[in-house]
Structures are given as structure tokens and as C-alpha cells.
C-alpha positions in Angstrom: 231.6 117.5 -24.0 235.2 117.1 -25.3 237.6 115.3 -23.0 239.7 117.7 -20.9 243.4 118.1 -21.6 246.0 117.0 -19.2 246.5 120.6 -18.1 242.8 121.0 -17.4 242.7 117.7 -15.6 245.5 118.8 -13.3 243.7 122.1 -12.7 240.6 120.2 -11.8 242.5 118.0 -9.3 244.2 121.1 -7.7 240.9 122.9 -7.5 239.9 120.3 -4.8 243.3 119.3 -3.3 246.1 121.7 -2.3 248.8 119.4 -3.8 249.0 116.3 -5.9 250.3 114.5 -2.9 246.9 115.2 -1.1 245.0 113.9 -4.2 247.0 110.7 -4.3 246.5 110.3 -0.5 242.7 110.7 -0.9 242.7 108.1 -3.8 244.8 105.6 -1.7 247.5 105.5 -4.4 250.6 106.6 -2.4 251.7 103.0 -1.8 251.1 101.8 -5.4 253.7 101.9 -8.1 251.6 100.8 -11.0 248.1 102.3 -11.8 245.2 101.0 -13.9 242.2 102.8 -15.3 240.2 102.4 -12.1 243.1 103.9 -10.1 243.1 106.9 -12.5 239.4 107.3 -12.1 239.8 107.3 -8.3 242.5 109.9 -8.6 240.2 112.2 -10.6 237.1 111.4 -8.5 238.7 111.1 -5.0 235.9 111.4 -2.5 235.8 114.6 -0.4 236.0 113.1 3.0 236.2 115.1 6.2 239.1 117.6 5.8 242.3 116.7 7.6 243.7 119.1 10.1 246.4 120.4 7.8 244.7 120.2 4.4 242.0 122.6 3.4 240.1 121.2 0.4 238.2 123.3 -2.0 235.4 121.5 -3.9 234.4 122.6 -7.3 232.2 121.7 -10.3 235.2 119.7 -11.7 234.3 116.8 -9.4 231.8 115.2 -11.8 233.4 116.1 -15.1 237.0 115.4 -14.4 236.5 111.7 -13.6 234.3 111.0 -16.5 235.0 107.9 -18.7 236.2 110.1 -21.6 238.6 112.1 -19.4 240.1 108.9 -17.8 240.5 107.3 -21.2 242.1 110.5 -22.6 244.5 110.6 -19.7 245.3 106.9 -20.1 245.9 107.4 -23.9 248.3 110.2 -23.2 250.1 108.0 -20.7 250.5 105.0 -23.0 251.5 106.8 -26.1 255.1 106.8 -27.1 257.5 109.2 -25.2 260.6 110.7 -26.5 263.7 111.2 -24.4 265.3 109.6 -21.4 262.2 110.0 -19.2 260.3 107.4 -21.2 259.5 104.4 -19.0 260.3 101.1 -20.6 258.8 98.5 -18.3 255.1 99.4 -18.2 253.0 100.1 -21.3 249.5 99.0 -22.3 248.0 97.0 -25.1 244.8 98.4 -26.5 243.5 95.0 -27.8 243.5 93.6 -24.3 241.7 96.4 -22.6 238.2 95.3 -21.4 235.1 96.4 -23.2 234.5 100.1 -23.8 238.0 101.0 -22.7 239.1 100.6 -26.3 236.9 103.3 -27.5 239.2 106.3 -27.2 242.5 104.5 -27.6 242.3 103.8 -31.4 245.2 106.1 -32.3 247.6 104.9 -29.6 250.8 103.3 -30.7 251.0 100.6 -28.0 253.4 97.8 -27.3 252.6 94.4 -25.8 253.5 93.7 -22.1 252.7 91.1 -19.5 251.0 93.9 -17.4 248.1 94.8 -19.6 246.3 98.1 -19.1 248.8 99.3 -16.5 250.9 102.5 -16.4 253.6 103.4 -13.8 252.9 105.9 -11.1 256.1 107.7 -12.1 254.7 108.3 -15.6 251.4 109.7 -14.2 253.4 112.1 -12.1 255.6 113.0 -15.1 252.6 113.8 -17.3 250.8 115.8 -14.7 254.0 117.6 -13.7 254.7 118.5 -17.3 251.5 120.5 -17.4 252.4 122.5 -14.3 253.4 126.2 -14.6 257.0 127.1 -14.1 257.6 129.1 -10.9 261.4 128.9 -10.3 263.3 127.1 -7.6 263.5 130.2 -5.5 259.7 130.5 -5.2 259.1 126.8 -5.0 261.7 126.2 -2.2 260.2 129.1 -0.2 256.8 127.5 -0.4 258.1 124.0 0.5 260.0 125.3 3.5 256.7 126.5 4.9 255.3 122.9 4.8 257.5 121.8 7.7 258.0 118.3 9.1 254.4 117.3 9.3 253.9 117.6 5.6 256.8 115.5 4.5 256.7 111.7 4.1 257.0 109.1 1.4 259.2 110.2 -1.5 259.4 113.8 -0.2 261.4 113.1 2.9 264.6 114.6 1.4 263.0 118.0 1.3 262.5 118.3 5.0 265.2 120.2 6.9 263.9 118.6 10.1 264.0 115.0 8.9 265.9 112.4 10.9 269.7 112.2 10.4 269.5 108.6 9.3 267.4 109.7 6.3 270.1 112.2 5.3 272.7 109.4 5.0 271.1 108.2 1.8 271.7 110.2 -1.4 268.7 111.7 -3.2 268.2 110.2 -6.6 267.0 112.2 -9.6 263.8 110.2 -9.8 263.0 110.7 -6.0 263.6 114.4 -6.2 261.5 115.0 -9.4 258.6 112.9 -8.1 258.7 114.8 -4.7 258.8 118.1 -6.5 255.8 117.2 -8.7 253.9 116.0 -5.7 254.3 119.5 -4.3 253.0 121.1 -7.6 256.3 121.8 -9.3 256.8 121.5 -13.1 258.5 118.2 -14.0 260.9 119.6 -16.7 261.9 122.4 -14.3 262.6 119.9 -11.5 264.9 118.0 -13.9 266.7 121.2 -14.7 267.1 122.0 -10.9 268.6 118.6 -10.2 271.0 118.9 -13.1 272.1 122.5 -12.0 272.7 121.3 -8.4 274.8 118.4 -9.7 276.9 120.6 -11.9 277.3 123.4 -9.2 279.3 121.1 -6.9 281.4 119.7 -9.7 280.5 116.1 -9.3 279.9 113.7 -12.1 276.3 113.3 -13.3 275.5 110.1 -11.5 271.8 110.8 -11.0 272.3 111.1 -7.2 272.7 114.2 -5.0 273.8 114.5 -1.4 271.1 115.5 0.9 273.1 118.4 2.5 273.6 120.0 -1.0 269.9 120.0 -1.6 269.1 121.4 1.9 271.7 124.2 1.6 270.4 125.1 -1.8 266.9 125.4 -0.6 267.9 127.4 2.5 270.8 129.6 1.4 271.3 129.5 -2.4 267.9 129.2 -4.1 269.0 131.4 -7.0 270.4 129.3 -9.9 273.0 130.9 -12.2 271.6 132.0 -15.5 267.9 132.3 -14.5 266.1 135.6 -14.6 266.1 136.3 -10.8 269.7 135.0 -10.2 271.2 138.4 -9.5 268.3 139.7 -7.4 268.8 139.5 -3.6 266.3 137.6 -1.6 263.3 139.6 -0.4 262.8 140.0 3.3 259.7 137.8 3.0 261.9 135.0 1.7 264.4 135.5 4.4 261.7 135.4 7.1 260.6 131.9 5.9 264.2 130.6 6.0 264.9 132.1 9.5 261.7 130.4 10.8 262.7 127.1 9.1 266.1 127.3 10.8 265.6 128.9 14.1 261.8 128.5 14.8 261.3 132.2 15.9 263.0 135.6 15.5 264.1 135.9 19.1 266.3 132.8 18.7 267.4 133.9 15.2 268.7 137.3 16.4 269.9 136.1 19.8 267.6 138.6 21.6 266.8 139.1 25.3 264.3 141.5 26.9 267.1 144.0 27.6 268.8 143.7 24.3 266.4 145.8 22.3 266.2 148.8 24.7 270.0 148.8 25.0 270.4 148.8 21.2 268.0 151.7 20.8 269.6 153.8 23.6 273.3 153.3 22.8 273.6 152.2 19.2 274.3 155.1 16.8 272.5 155.3 13.5 274.1 153.0 10.9 275.5 154.1 7.6 274.7 152.1 4.5 277.8 151.2 2.5 276.6 153.2 -0.5 275.6 156.3 1.7 278.0 159.3 1.6 279.9 159.9 4.8 279.0 163.6 4.8 275.3 162.8 4.7 275.7 160.3 7.5 277.6 162.8 9.6 275.1 165.6 9.0 272.2 163.4 10.2 274.2 162.5 13.4 274.9 166.2 14.0 271.2 167.0 14.2 271.1 165.2 17.5 269.5 162.0 18.7 266.0 161.7 20.0 265.2 161.2 23.6 265.6 157.6 24.8 262.4 155.8 23.8 260.1 154.0 26.2 260.4 150.2 26.3 257.2 149.7 24.2 258.2 152.3 21.6 261.7 151.0 21.4 260.5 147.6 20.6 258.3 148.8 17.8 261.1 150.9 16.3 263.8 148.3 16.8 265.8 147.0 13.9 268.4 144.2 13.9 272.0 145.3 13.9 274.6 144.0 11.5 275.9 141.6 14.2 272.4 140.3 14.8 271.8 139.8 11.1 275.1 138.0 10.8 274.1 135.6 13.6 270.7 134.9 12.1 271.8 134.2 8.5 274.8 132.1 9.5 272.3 129.5 10.7 273.1 126.9 13.3 274.7 123.5 13.5 273.0 121.2 11.1 271.0 124.0 9.5 273.5 126.3 7.8 272.1 129.3 6.0 275.0 131.1 4.3 278.7 130.7 4.2 280.7 133.2 6.2 281.7 135.4 3.3 278.2 135.6 1.9 276.7 136.0 5.3 278.8 139.1 6.0 277.9 140.7 2.7 274.2 139.9 3.2 274.2 141.2 6.8 275.8 144.4 5.7 273.0 144.9 3.1 270.2 144.0 5.5 271.4 146.2 8.4 270.9 149.2 6.2 267.2 148.6 5.8 265.2 151.4 7.4 262.0 149.5 8.2 261.4 148.6 11.9 261.0 144.9 12.7 257.2 145.0 12.5 257.4 146.2 8.9 260.5 144.4 7.9 258.6 141.1 7.5 255.2 141.9 6.2 254.4 138.2 5.6 254.7 137.4 9.4 252.4 138.0 12.3 252.6 136.6 15.8 251.3 133.1 14.9 251.1 133.0 11.1 253.7 133.2 8.2 253.2 133.0 4.5 255.6 133.1 1.6 254.6 136.6 0.3 251.8 139.1 0.7 250.7 139.6 -3.0 248.6 136.9 -4.6 246.6 136.2 -7.7 242.9 135.5 -7.5 242.3 131.8 -6.9 246.0 131.1 -6.1 246.8 128.6 -3.3 248.4 130.1 -0.2 250.5 128.0 2.1 250.1 129.2 5.7 252.3 128.0 8.5 251.0 128.5 12.0 252.3 128.1 15.6 250.5 127.6 18.8 253.5 128.1 21.0 253.3 130.7 23.8 255.6 133.2 22.2 254.7 132.7 18.5 257.1 133.3 15.7 258.4 136.6 17.2 259.7 134.8 20.3 259.6 136.0 23.9 261.8 139.1 23.3 259.3 140.7 20.9 255.9 140.5 22.6 255.1 144.1 21.7 254.1 143.1 18.2 250.9 141.4 19.6 249.9 143.9 22.3 246.6 145.7 21.7 245.4 143.1 19.1 243.0 141.2 21.4 245.0 138.0 20.8 245.3 136.9 24.4 248.3 136.8 26.6 251.5 135.5 25.2 252.4 133.9 28.5 249.4 131.8 29.3 247.9 128.8 27.4 245.7 129.8 24.5 242.0 129.3 24.6 241.6 127.7 21.2 238.4 125.8 21.5 238.0 122.2 20.3 238.4 123.0 16.5 240.2 126.2 15.8 240.7 127.4 12.3 242.5 129.9 10.1 240.2 132.2 8.2 240.5 134.6 5.3 238.3 137.7 5.8 238.0 141.2 4.5 239.9 143.7 6.7 237.8 145.6 9.2 238.3 149.3 8.4 237.0 150.5 11.8 239.0 150.8 14.9 237.0 148.2 16.8 238.5 144.7 16.6 235.7 142.4 17.6 234.6 139.0 16.4 231.0 140.4 16.4 232.0 142.9 13.8 233.7 140.3 11.6 232.4 140.2 8.1 232.1 137.2 5.6 234.8 134.6 6.0 235.9 133.8 2.5 237.9 130.6 3.2 238.8 128.5 6.2 241.4 125.9 7.1 241.1 123.7 10.2 243.8 123.6 12.8 244.7 120.8 15.1 244.8 122.3 18.6 247.1 119.5 19.8 250.0 120.3 17.3 252.5 123.0 18.2 253.4 123.9 14.6 251.5 123.0 11.4 250.5 124.0 7.9 247.2 124.9 6.3 246.1 126.0 2.8 243.8 128.8 1.8 242.7 129.9 -1.6 243.1 133.6 -2.5 239.7 135.2 -3.2 238.5 135.9 -6.7 236.8 139.2 -5.6 238.8 142.3 -6.3 236.4 145.3 -6.0 233.6 146.2 -3.6 230.6 148.5 -3.8 228.4 149.4 -6.9 230.7 150.8 -9.5 233.6 151.1 -7.1 237.1 150.2 -8.1 238.7 150.3 -4.7 240.5 147.0 -3.9 239.3 145.0 -0.9 242.0 144.6 1.8 242.2 141.0 3.0 243.6 139.5 6.1 244.4 136.1 7.5 243.8 135.3 11.2 243.7 132.4 13.6 240.4 132.0 15.3 239.2 130.0 18.3 236.2 127.8 17.5 234.3 124.6 18.4 233.2 123.7 14.8 236.0 125.1 12.5 233.5 127.5 11.1 232.1 129.9 13.7 234.8 132.1 15.3 234.7 132.6 19.1 237.7 134.9 19.5 240.9 136.1 17.8 243.9 134.0 18.5 246.4 135.8 16.3 247.1 139.3 15.0 245.8 140.0 11.4 248.2 139.2 8.6 247.4 141.5 5.7 247.5 140.3 2.1 246.8 141.8 -1.3 244.9 140.2 -4.1 245.5 141.6 -7.6 245.1 140.5 -11.1 247.9 140.4 -13.6 248.6 139.3 -17.2 248.3 135.6 -17.8 251.1 133.1 -18.0 252.0 131.6 -21.3 250.2 128.5 -22.5 251.9 125.1 -22.7 252.1 122.1 -24.9 252.0 123.7 -28.4 251.7 121.0 -31.0 250.2 120.2 -34.4 246.9 118.3 -34.0 246.4 118.1 -37.8 248.7 118.6 -40.7 248.5 118.7 -44.5 250.6 119.6 -47.4 249.8 123.3 -47.0 248.5 123.8 -43.5 249.0 123.0 -39.8 246.4 123.0 -37.1 248.0 124.1 -33.9 246.6 123.2 -30.5 247.8 124.1 -27.0 246.8 123.7 -23.4 245.6 126.8 -21.5 247.8 128.6 -19.1 247.7 127.1 -15.6 247.8 130.7 -14.3 245.4 133.0 -16.1 246.5 136.0 -13.9 243.2 136.0 -12.0 241.1 137.0 -15.0 239.7 134.9 -17.9 241.8 134.7 -21.1 240.0 136.7 -23.7 242.0 135.5 -26.7 245.4 134.1 -27.8 248.0 135.6 -30.1 249.7 133.1 -32.3 253.0 133.6 -34.2 254.4 131.0 -36.7 257.6 131.3 -38.6 259.8 129.2 -40.9 262.2 127.2 -38.9 264.8 127.1 -41.7 264.7 130.9 -42.4 265.4 132.2 -38.9 264.0 133.1 -35.5 260.9 135.2 -35.0 262.8 137.2 -32.3 265.5 138.3 -34.7 263.8 138.7 -38.1 260.2 139.6 -38.6 260.6 138.7 -42.3 260.5 135.0 -41.4 257.1 135.2 -39.7 254.5 133.5 -42.0 251.4 133.9 -39.8 250.5 136.3 -37.0 247.0 136.6 -35.7 244.5 136.2 -32.8 242.0 133.5 -31.9 239.5 133.0 -29.1 239.9 129.2 -29.3 242.7 126.8 -28.2 243.3 125.7 -31.8 244.2 127.6 -34.9 244.6 126.5 -38.6 247.6 128.0 -40.2 247.6 128.2 -44.0 248.9 128.5 -46.7 252.3 126.9 -45.9 254.9 125.1 -48.0 254.9 121.3 -48.2 257.7 119.3 -46.5 258.7 122.4 -44.5 259.5 122.9 -40.8 257.8 125.6 -38.8 257.9 126.8 -35.2 255.2 128.5 -33.2 254.6 130.3 -30.0 251.5 131.6 -28.3 250.7 134.2 -25.6 247.5 134.9 -23.7 245.6 138.2 -23.4 243.2 139.1 -20.6 241.8 142.3 -19.3 245.1 143.2 -17.6 247.1 143.1 -20.8 249.2 140.8 -23.0 251.2 138.0 -21.3 254.6 136.7 -22.2 255.2 134.5 -25.2 255.4 130.8 -24.6 258.5 128.9 -25.3 259.1 128.0 -28.9 257.4 124.8 -30.0 259.4 121.9 -31.4 259.7 121.9 -35.2 256.3 121.2 -36.8 256.4 119.7 -40.2 253.9 120.0 -43.0 253.1 117.0 -45.0 254.5 116.0 -48.4 252.9 117.5 -51.6 249.7 115.9 -52.7 250.1 113.1 -55.2 249.9 114.0 -58.9 247.1 112.8 -61.3 247.2 109.2 -62.5 246.6 107.9 -66.0 243.1 106.6 -66.7 242.7 103.0 -65.4 241.6 100.1 -67.6 239.3 97.2 -66.9 240.8 93.7 -66.9 237.7 91.6 -66.3 234.1 91.8 -65.1 231.5 89.6 -63.4 227.8 90.2 -62.8 228.6 92.2 -59.6 232.2 93.3 -59.8 235.0 94.7 -62.1 238.7 94.3 -61.9 240.8 97.4 -62.5 244.4 98.2 -63.1 246.4 101.4 -63.4 249.9 102.8 -63.5 251.5 103.8 -60.2 252.5 107.3 -59.2 256.3 107.4 -59.3 256.7 111.0 -58.1 255.5 110.8 -54.5 255.1 108.3 -51.7 251.6 106.8 -51.8 249.8 105.4 -48.8 246.7 104.0 -50.6 244.4 104.5 -53.6 240.7 105.1 -54.0 238.3 104.4 -56.9 235.2 106.3 -58.1 232.4 104.3 -59.7 230.6 106.1 -62.5 227.4 104.4 -63.9 227.0 105.2 -67.6 223.6 106.4 -68.9 222.3 104.3 -71.8 219.4 105.0 -74.1 217.1 102.8 -72.1 217.7 103.6 -68.5 220.1 104.9 -65.9 221.4 102.8 -63.0 220.1 103.6 -59.5 223.5 103.3 -57.9 224.8 106.8 -58.6 228.3 107.9 -57.8 230.3 106.0 -55.1 233.9 106.0 -53.8 235.7 102.9 -52.6 238.9 103.1 -50.6 241.5 100.6 -51.8 243.9 99.6 -49.0 247.6 99.1 -49.7 249.7 100.4 -52.6 248.9 97.7 -55.1 247.9 99.1 -58.5 245.2 96.5 -59.1 241.8 96.2 -57.3 238.4 94.5 -57.6 235.4 96.8 -57.3 232.5 95.0 -55.7 228.8 95.8 -55.3 228.0 96.5 -59.0 224.7 95.8 -60.8 224.5 93.1 -63.4 224.4 94.0 -67.1 225.2 97.7 -66.4 227.7 100.0 -68.1 230.4 101.6 -65.8 233.4 103.9 -66.0 236.0 104.2 -63.3 238.4 106.9 -61.9 241.3 106.4 -59.5 243.4 108.7 -57.4 246.4 108.3 -55.0 246.6 109.3 -51.3 249.5 110.1 -49.0 249.8 111.5 -45.5 248.8 114.9 -46.7 245.6 113.9 -48.4 244.2 112.8 -51.8 245.4 113.8 -55.2 243.2 114.7 -58.2 241.0 112.1 -59.9 242.3 110.5 -63.1 240.5 110.6 -66.4 237.6 108.0 -66.6 238.3 104.5 -68.0 236.5 103.2 -71.1 232.9 102.1 -70.4 232.4 98.4 -69.8 229.3 96.2 -69.1 229.1 93.8 -66.2 227.9 90.3 -67.1 224.3 89.1 -67.1 223.2 88.1 -63.7 220.2 87.6 -61.5 217.7 90.4 -61.3 217.7 93.1 -58.7 215.4 92.9 -55.7 211.8 94.2 -56.0 210.9 97.2 -53.9 208.0 98.5 -51.7 206.8 95.2 -50.4 203.4 95.7 -48.8 200.8 93.4 -47.2 197.4 94.5 -48.6 195.1 92.0 -46.8 195.4 89.4 -44.0 193.2 86.4 -43.2 193.7 83.6 -40.7 196.1 81.6 -42.9 197.2 83.9 -45.8 198.4 87.3 -46.9 197.7 89.3 -50.0 201.1 90.8 -50.9 202.0 93.6 -53.4 205.5 94.8 -54.6 207.2 96.9 -57.3 209.0 95.0 -60.0 212.8 95.7 -60.2 214.1 98.3 -62.7 217.3 96.4 -63.4 216.6 92.8 -64.3 220.2 91.6 -65.0 219.9 91.5 -68.8 217.2 88.9 -69.1 213.5 89.0 -68.4 212.0 88.2 -65.0 210.0 85.0 -65.2 208.6 84.8 -61.7 208.9 86.0 -58.1 209.6 84.2 -54.8 207.5 85.4 -51.8 208.9 84.6 -48.4 207.2 85.2 -45.0 209.2 84.9 -41.8 207.3 84.7 -38.5 208.2 87.2 -35.7 207.7 85.9 -32.1 209.4 86.7 -28.8 208.9 83.1 -27.7 210.9 81.5 -30.5 211.5 81.3 -34.3 208.4 80.4 -36.4 208.9 78.4 -39.6 209.1 80.5 -42.8 206.6 80.1 -45.5 207.6 80.5 -49.2 205.7 80.4 -52.4 206.1 81.4 -56.1 204.1 84.1 -57.9 204.0 85.3 -61.5 203.0 88.9 -60.9 202.0 91.2 -58.0 199.7 91.1 -56.1 199.8 87.5 -55.0 198.3 85.4 -52.2 200.7 83.7 -49.8 199.1 80.7 -48.1 199.9 78.3 -45.2 200.4 80.9 -42.5 199.5 80.5 -38.9 196.6 82.5 -37.4 197.2 85.3 -35.0 200.9 85.5 -35.9 203.2 88.3 -36.9 205.1 88.0 -40.1 207.5 90.1 -42.3 207.4 89.5 -46.0 210.3 89.6 -48.5 210.2 89.1 -52.3 213.0 88.1 -54.8 213.0 88.1 -58.6 213.7 85.0 -60.6 215.0 84.8 -64.2 216.9 82.4 -66.4 220.1 83.7 -64.7 218.9 82.6 -61.3 217.2 84.0 -58.2 218.2 87.5 -57.1 218.6 88.8 -53.6 215.5 89.3 -51.5 214.1 92.7 -51.0 214.0 94.6 -47.7 211.3 93.1 -45.4 207.9 94.7 -45.2 206.5 96.1 -42.0 205.4 93.3 -39.6 201.8 92.2 -40.2 199.6 89.9 -38.3 197.2 87.2 -39.6 193.6 87.3 -38.5 192.4 86.1 -35.1 191.7 82.4 -34.4 189.7 80.5 -31.9 190.9 81.0 -28.3 192.6 78.4 -26.2 190.5 76.4 -23.6 190.1 78.0 -20.2 192.2 76.6 -17.4 191.6 75.8 -13.7 188.0 74.6 -14.0 186.5 74.0 -10.5 183.0 72.8 -9.6 181.2 72.8 -6.2 177.7 71.7 -5.3 175.6 74.5 -3.9 172.1 72.9 -4.3 170.7 69.5 -5.0 169.9 70.4 -8.6 172.7 73.0 -9.3 176.5 73.2 -9.5 178.8 76.3 -9.1 181.6 76.3 -11.7 184.6 78.7 -11.9 187.7 78.9 -14.2 190.6 81.0 -15.3 190.6 82.8 -18.7 192.7 81.2 -21.4 196.3 82.2 -21.8 195.8 83.0 -25.5 192.6 84.6 -26.6 193.4 84.0 -30.3 194.0 87.6 -31.1 190.5 89.0 -30.3 188.5 89.7 -27.1 186.5 86.7 -25.7 182.8 87.4 -26.1 181.3 84.5 -24.2 182.0 81.0 -22.8 180.2 77.7 -23.5 179.7 75.4 -20.6 178.9 71.7 -21.3 177.9 69.3 -18.5 178.5 65.6 -19.1 176.9 63.1 -16.7 179.2 60.5 -15.3 178.3 57.0 -14.2 
């Protein structure tokens, strides 16, 4: 299998761990600043130990493939290759020649620099590379998700993101490096994190010092998560986002709105209907003239209660140390929110009594951050107990019966009226909960299933609940009300990392990483658009588009193009839900220079019996990286050489080269061509024919042992076709012994013609035989060795361990061990000789 891309490796890590921080924790790399190949392998193959109480781990098939040697080496190669821009680390790089053993295999193309720390990369660079492959989600969505993590999830470089962190931590400014690493550890895009930091610096008018006051960061996350110029900058915060921030500031909604048990009833009985600022006064008066309903009962009033403008203003002002909005913004926002018609139990659909999430609509397979509370009053607080009545969640005033290992589960919603654990269906995903913690965070994965029933297209309604349990798997009772979510597919996000993996004078091969978010459905194909960078923008002028098409692969060859030209590309994904957005424009991608033109025919300076020296005129029109030569044996009236055509690459840009490996006394012609970064130019015309000098004959062929005795072989061979210009006078036959115990002396003899006997061999011994031709020009090279052959068997070695014992006055019993060497043939019988002794 091909090594996974960085984007695919990141997806494989996050298929098993909720965040990169959890993956680094599991690999034991949080305290390390420099990582080697073994550290990267542990990161990709971190063992799935028992799940911690606030970290739900989802195992997948990526466990074995992600940590393979090829993937680790691919990731290391990407880490040590040259970086452009200010984020490039300068202190830690690797040197390929010093990497041990097989670690060099996939690093041949790296442009590496020497360093005292060999084979090491910085942890910051690992985070930068993994973070660059993350999808963009915007500071607004990311800050909402991070605020759900709470105090228990923040430590190490992420302390500055915690609104509940100690005051002494806030005294230190947050550096750009700290913020970006913390953002990446919580699955943000690295480039986007850099943009966030720069926007926060510029928004307060301070010089770009690379440091940011903690209070600025906190207030941005809580009250001003919309950056100027982004798509959602002018859209007001949704009530789901507001709910997360109110819980992060106040802890529960009773405290946020300053409620008491009598407040809600009084508001419903005496507060007139509110007019929205954009509502006509006549319409408002007409509604009031219709009369007010009878005063509601306490339970009904609580269900229909809505926060007033004054209560909204109190909530979104925040409190000391945790400000939400400034006074002017808080008044405008409270005016808007007080006009919402939904009652409190529908105002925040992402909240139930003990659970809160960032939103209610999710993509299949998306990670959901769930914050839970085990306090007596839950997130609603003591003034809003009505929202849990009738849900079988237990009393809000007594200690919860959680069991030893409670858990949060994702299940299909029960359509019946009966709410009973016995009627509970399949639990799709679970996250353990620590019963000893008051507030915590867990992670669930949105289900991939969208439809139910044979041929039915009705969506499944999913819900999240807190269950009492003793094993974190089997529910004993409901502890929370159900929190409904929706799972739906959508169009895929754009792919990332568009670049040219191969280029030539008239083509570019584009490659990209798949989208980190496929919209919940597999990507069926990609649409690719390429345009000339010098002509214009594809968004403004369709005339400048040079290629537009579809492919099912993550690579596409674009041709024909113009040499030495700059092009730009963008790609979008298509799945069953439709066509996704275009990716960002790639950086300018340049085609190579034109191919070199033809060269003049070379000429031969000199020859030897096995080589020829060539020279040619250089190509002055284009830059040349190297040359190559083609060897053309020339047919004569007598015979044709056995070499055939061959091509030799000539390193360097010198216009003179020696062609080796030729046959003696043979006519040759030669062609040459120039190469550059785009490829090879055309071959030149052939040179004049020239003969190599007379030399030793060529080796014989087909050496075969015809017969074997105890001390000789009968050997046959084929005489060489090329004899170097002079007749062969004799042959040299050589036999080399083959033995596992040690080298056996070679035996060599001369012969006039085949076949010939080679004498002086050892019996029961394996030999290979080679033959060389001899002429007046000398002895040629030996032929290829024959197949191993063994000489005939010889007499066996003597037996060992001879023992005798007297069993009778006239008889002796004798026993022995068989000989170590039987001479190459089975032993037929033994001869026993008794010699009398004095």
C-alpha cells in the first residue's frame, strides 16, 4: 500500500483519539520537545489502554496501517523537508545519511541539512504539519467547542484557553507559539490559528509583538468570537452558542438570569407581552386588546417562561472576572433576545438538565463534545426544576444514584410514550463518566447511520442521555433527560494541499489531500479547474481556464500546457449530496523549460578493446542537466554483435564521455541527446562507424557438466561468437568447490576444444565450473558458472565410539556410532577386525 498522506494520518489519529492532545498523552510525548522516528511511531500506534473518565476513544482499522514503517517515514520526510515562511523551525533538522539502517529508504528526495541532533524533529513542527492538514472551522465554532471542555481538560500549553484557570496564570502574556500549539492540540487548523492571533493583535491596536494579553483572548472567546471580514461576522450568535457561554460564565441558567422560585410566576402573571423593536406598534396594541389568558399554574408558567430584557441583560453582561459583553453591546443583544418567542425549554435546544453540547445538527462520524454536570440542580439551576419533571431522571434535590461507573450514551430516540431502560434500543456510542467529579467533559462520535427500515428514507432521531451503570456499558437507569440531536449528510468540504507532484515542459500532475470532512458520505469524484496565472482569475474570466474536468483519483495529469508558464488550480469534491465548495487557489505551479533541441552528430576521439571516447558540441539554447548516449552496434557482412541497443546516462554537463562495456573488434555508431528538468530532447544523428581494438575473446556460453567421477568432470561449453579479432587457441576450465564448512581450493586446467576432462577434484564434493577463452590477445573473462555438480561418492569415514564388552568366554559384544561422513552413498555393511593383544 502507498504511504498515507499527512491529512490521512491525522484522520487516522483522530479516529482513535478525540483530540491531538489525547493522542500525545497516550504516546507519552507531552513533556518532550524533540521527537525521533520512534516517538512518531508511538504517536501513530499509541496503545488503546483503558479509556480515561473524560476521553471516549474510538478504535478503527487505522491502528495497524497508520503506524507502519512507510507511513512513519513519509511523515518524517514531510517534517524534515524545507519549509517556506516564518514558521520554519531553524534549530532542528535531520540528516539522511546518518539515519540508521532502513530509515534511509523513503528519504532519498529530502533536502536535508546537517545538525548535531540527527534524526530529530521538533514537536512544534509536528503540530504545525498536522495542524496544516486540519479543516477550517472558524474561531466562532472552535471557541464554542473549547468552552465546553472546561477546567478539567486544560493543562500544558492550553492553560491560556481556560476561563477558570488560576489568576497567576493570567498574569503571563500568551505567545503566538503557545496559542497556535494549543489550538492545534484541540484540532484547529494551524494557518487559521495564526490568522486568529494576528486579528486579535490588530483589533486592540497593539504592535505585533507576538504576545497577547490573556484577558483579550478570554473576552474574544466569550463575547466577540466573530472576526471582522469573515463570512459569519455579521450573523448574530445562535442561542446554542449563547447557552454554552452562559454556562461557561455562570455555571447554570438560574444564576445567569438571577432567578428565584417566585420570579417566574410573577413574571408570567404581571409582565405584559413584549414588543420587538421591529414590530409595528399597532400590531402590538391589537394583540394586547385581545385580552390576556388566565394566570397560569406554577408548572405551566415555568414551561412557558421566557427571560425578560432585564434578565437577558444581567446574563450577557457576565460577572466579575468573566465579562461577556460590554454595556452597549449587551443592551442591544438583550433587546434582540428578549423578542424571541420560544419558551425557555425550546430556547436552548442543545441543553438538557445535565448535558450541553455546542449544537444539535451533526455530520455522520463527527466528534461531539459533551459537557455534563452531576450537581443537584443541573444546568437549569434550582429555579427551573420543571424541565426535568416527568422524565424519570430522579429527584433534583437528593443525591443521584449513579452506580460505580456511569456513562453518557448515544441511542436512537424511543418513539413510544414509555420511557424505560428496558425498552432502550441499541446504544451506538458511550463515554464513561467519573462519578466523583461535579462537572466534566466526554466525547461521542455522531453515528454514520441515517435511514432505518427496508427502503425507508425517514431519518433516525438520536438522543444523548446520562445513564447510571456499574460497568460503563449496561444502563441501570436514566440520570438525565434526553438531549435530541440530528445527524444529516451534506456536501463535502474542499480538499487541501493542492500541489504539483510531477511536472514537465507541457504537463503538470496535480495531487491533493482528501477533505477532512467528507460531509458524511464518500466522495465520488473531484472536479479540477486549472487556469493560466498570468492571464487572469478563473472566477473573473472563463477564457483563461485551460483545463476543467473530473477524476475519481486524488491526482490528475493536466496537459497540454505551455513551457515555462505559471498556472493555478483549485479542486472541489462531489458526493451524493451534491457539489462542495471550491478549495482555495493553489500557489503558482510552474511547468518546466522547453525540451532541449537536437544535437549535432558526435564524433569518436579514440577507442580501446572495450570502450570508446566520444565528443559533441553542447546545446547553447537551453539549460542542460546531463546527457545520455545510445550505443548502436553495426551489422557487418560476417556477423552482428550480441549487445543490441543500449543507453548510458552521462552525469554532468561535460561534452565528452567514455562509453564502457563494448566488445573488442566490433563496429559501433553512437547517438547523444541532452536532458533538462523537463525531460530528454531528441537523439542526434549517429556518428561515423568505428571499430574497437583487438582484444581477448568473449566468454564461452552454456557451460555444462556431462559426467562426474570421484576425481574428475567431463565439461562441455559453447565457443564464443566474438573472439576479439584473433582466433581462439585454447580454453581455461576452472572448478570452484562449494561447501558450507569453508572454501575449497579451485582446480584449473587448459583444454583445446570442448568437451574436456577436468581432473584433480575431490570426491563427494560440489563444484561450479567456469570456462574462459584464450587467444594471442590474452585470456578473456570467465563465463557464467554452471549449475553445481557433485563428484562421485568415495569410501566412508571410519565409525566412531567403538566399545567392546565380554559377554561369554569365547565372544565379545561390540557397538559403535555410524561415521560422520558416509562418502556420499548409503553404508551397505561394516567390516569388523579383531586383533589379539599380548
